[in-house]
C-alpha positions, 0 to 999 in steps of 0.5 A, spaced: 423 441 371 429 446 370 433 446 364 440 449 362 444 449 356 451 446 357 457 447 352 464 444 352 470 447 348 476 444 345 478 437 348 471 437 352 467 438 345 470 431 343 467 428 349 460 430 347 461 428 340 464 421 342 457 420 346 453 423 340 451 429 344 449 436 342 453 442 343 450 446 346 446 440 350 440 441 353 439 438 360 433 438 365 433 437 372 428 437 378 433 440 383 438 445 384 445 443 383 452 446 383 456 446 377 461 441 379 455 436 380 453 438 373 460 436 371 460 429 375 453 428 372 456 429 365 462 424 367 467 430 365 473 428 368 475 433 374 483 433 371 480 435 364 476 441 366 479 447 368 474 452 369 466 453 368 463 459 365 456 461 368 452 466 363 458 468 360 462 469 367 468 465 370 464 462 376 467 457 382 465 450 381 460 451 387 456 455 384 448 453 384 445 452 378 437 453 378 435 453 371 435 458 365 443 458 366 448 457 360 454 453 362 460 452 359 466 447 361 473 449 359 479 444 359 486 445 361 491 448 355 488 455 354 494 459 352 496 464 358 494 471 355 487 468 354 487 465 361 487 472 363 482 475 359 477 470 360 478 471 368 481 464 370 489 466 370 490 462 376 490 455 377 487 455 383 481 459 381 477 453 382 
C-alpha cells in the first residue's frame, strides 16, 4: 500500500473539519491515482477546488500519484497577486 499526505486550505479545510478528518490527512491506497481521482475519492466538489499542489508545486489534476507525495488542494478565492506567486494565475491552468 502507498500513502500520501493530503492538506486542504481555507474553505476546503472546513470540509475536512466537518468530516472529522485530520489536516494533514494520511491516505493509503493500493493503486496509482491522479490528483483528480483523489479529489473525487475525498468527495471535494470540483467547483470548490481551483488548484492542486503536489510536493509544493502547482500541478495538473491529471498528475499521477504513486505514494509518498504531499498533496494540497486550494479553493477558489486566493487573491490575485498570490495566484501569480503560487503559479496558478490562469483560471484554465487545470
